[in-house]
N, C-alpha and C positions, 0 to 999 in steps of 0.2 A: 296553394290550400287554403281553403277557406282559416279566418282569424278565429279563433276559439274566444265566443262572448266570457269573459273572465267574472262578469257576475254570477253567473251560475255557481262558479264555485264559493261565495260567499252568503249563500239563501240561509244558512242555520248561523246564526253568529257565533255559535260555539267555539265554528272552525275556524275564527278571525280572533278572540280573545285570548286563547290559549295562554300562555304565559306575561305575555305583551303587557300585563297588568298591574303586575304580580307587585311592583314596588308602590305602586301607586294606594293599595288597598291594606288597612290597616287591622288589626284585631283592637277591639277596644276593654279593657277593663275598667267600670265605673264604682270608685268604692264608696261606701254607705255606713257609717258610724250612727246606730240606735242607742236610744236610751230603754234599756231593759230594769225590770226589778234586782238584776241579778249586778247590772250595773253597762255600760257603754261595752257596744255587741259591733264588731266589723264585718261588713254584709259588703260582698263581691258580684256585679253581674254583668255581664259582659255580650259583646255587641262587635261591627261590624264599622269602619268609616272610611273613607277614601277624601285625596285631598284635591281642591278645585282652587285655580287663582286665576285673578282677573287684573288690568293694570292699571293704576291708579298712581298718579302721581311720577316720581322718577323711579317706581321699585312694583314689581309684581306681591301683591297682596292674594295671601294664601289662606286658605279657607277647609277648616275641618268639619266634614259634611257626615251626619248619622241621623238616626232617629230620634225623634223629639222623645220618645218614648225610654230609649237609650241614655241621654244625656242631661235629661230632666228630671223623668219619674225619680220619686224616693230621694229627691236632693240629693243625688252625690257631692260628696266631698269633693275626692283627689278623682284623678283619671290619666290611668295609662297609655299609652301605645306601645302596640307589638309589632314587631315584622320581623318575621320569621330567617334563619339563616336561610342564604343562598348560596351557589357558588359566584355571585357579582357581589354583595355584601355579608355583615356579620347579622350575627341577632341581634336583634336591638328590643331593650324594653328601656321606654325613655317614660319619665315623670312628665305630664303636660301640668298639669295643674294637682295642686300648688304649688305655688314658687317659694312659698315661706311657709316658715311654723306658726299654724294659726289654729286656733283650738276647733276641732273638727264640729263643735255647738254652734259656732260663731260664723263660720264662712260655710260656701257651699258655689258648686258650679255654675250655679246662678249666676254670678257675677260678671262672667265671661259670654256664659251660651244665649245665640239670639233665637227664640224658637219662635218657629211657627204658629197664628193664633188660628189655624182652621186646620192643618193637614198633620201630618204626625212626621215633621224633617224640624232639623236644630242645625247651626253652625257655629262654630266658633273658629273669630281670626288669629289664626296660630302665627302670623309672617313672622315678628320676632323668636320665634323659640324656632321656627322651621330653618330659617338663618342662621342661628345658631349651631343650631343638627349639624348644619349641611356645612357649616364652615369645621364643624369637631371631625366630620367624616372624609372633609376633602383629602387628607392624604392614604382613603384607601379607595378612593376615584369611584366613590358613588355617590349618586343624582338621584336624588328625591323629586318625585315625576307628579308634580301636579296634575288633573286634565284642565283641559280650558275650554273656551267657548264652540272651539274647532271641532270638541268631542260630541258636541251635542247636537242630539237629535227628538226636535219638536213634536207631540205629540199626535197635533191637528194631522197628519200623514200618516199615522199608521192604521193598518185596516187591522181587523178580527181574524184570528190566526195564523200573524205574522210571525214569525219565530225570534225566540230574545234567551238571553242569559245573563246569572247574575256569578259575581266571584267574590267569594266572603268566606267567612269564621264558622261555620255552623256547628254548633256543639262542640265550640271549643276546639276547634281545629288545629294541629300542629301547623300545616298549610293551607294559604287558600284553594277554597275548591270550587271548580266553576261546575253549577247547576244551569240547566237549559228547562225550556219551555216553550209556551206561546201565550201571546194574546189573548186572551177572552171574551173581553167586553169593548167595542169600538170607546175609543179613549176621548171621544169629541161630546163625551155627553157626561163626564164626571171629574171630579177633583184628582183620583188618582186611575191609575190604570191596572185593570184586574185583568191577572193573569192566569189561566189553564196549567194545569198538569207541573206545577212547581210549587214543591213543598217549600219550607223555611224553617229550620229547625230553629232553635236557639242558637244565640252566639252570628247568627246572619243578618238579623234587621240592623239597615245601614248599609247592606252590599248594595253596589251601581250595580243598577242592570244595564245591558247594553243590548242593542240590536245591530242587524248588516246596515249599513249607509256606504255613501259615497263623499267623498272628496269636494270642493269648487270643481276641481276641472275634470273633477267624474270617474278618479280611480275609485276603487274598493276603501271601507275605511270604518272601522267601530264605531259608534255612536254612543253615547252617553242615552239612556232611554228615561231613564229614574232613578227611587231610593229604595230599597224592598221590606218590607214589612210583611208579616204574618197574622191572620185569627184564623177562629175556630180551633183551639188548640186542645191536643188530645194527649193526653199524657201513654205514651208508645213503652216505657221502661218507668223502670221507679226513678224520680229526680229528672225525668226527660223527655220536653212535650214538643209534638211534631204537629206545627200549621198547616192543615190542610188547602186553607185558599190564600192564594197568594196577595200583593197588590206591590206596586209601584208608584210612589208621590212622584207625579208630572215634576220633570225638568224645568219646568216654564215657570215654577214656587221656588225653585233654588236662585233663581236670577231675581227675582225681587226681594229673597230675603235678603242677599247681599247688597242689595242697593238699601235695603231696612239695618245693616246690620255697621252699617259705611253712615247712614244719616244717623245710628244713634252714636257715632261718633264724634259726632260734632260737625262736620260734616255739610254744609249746605244743599240744596237742590240744584243751584246754578255749578255749586265744584263737580256734584254726582253725574253732572253732562260730562265730567273728562273721562269717566270710566272706560277703559277699553278692554273691549271681551278680546281683544288678538282677534 
């Protein structure tokens, strides 16, 4: 009998994302305090983020990845991470920042966010916080699962019309939701990847976009293509915006931003050559 070509089963990346990355993708709540004539008012905006790690020195360095407009816009003061309850872990609502009592008018997430100067991408080094959280959850046998360079698909080899999907928390969904579409324009000619048939609702900004790929051995493997955001907002219900044109910031920008973050922490260019992308 002729052996079945396994790659046929993985043409649509929706078929291989499934629940695989649920523990990697987090709902984000960014809190802003604004001065109004009536006093200080608290605002909360919502997005999605995911964890990505590299090996640098003796330990892995873990970064929270999302859009710049999620982590920087409106000068947010506090950031909560949410992970919904599943059969494998308890529900988590974790205050990432601030870690001490500070005045909301004197401090902000700007102290720890590293944002790209051209594209809608920002990261936070959350290594210490994630290690502390993982240690606290060890008794529950719950393991936090960052993506690594092995999960990355660079855009130069992607063609127009290629199926893709993203996993995030649109409209403050209780659980991460999987949305599918396809590559709308050839990614070689722009900083961002334009997507077709991809609607990005509020809360989904910062979601990881995936594509079907292969491992070094040729086995099917889901690959990280970029970071989702939307444009051309349309209000489809009171207080709810639907973004008609989906984009993904190329994952190539993430690698450069991680180098920039490590360099800003005082590491020399010579030391940065020791970064191991797993």
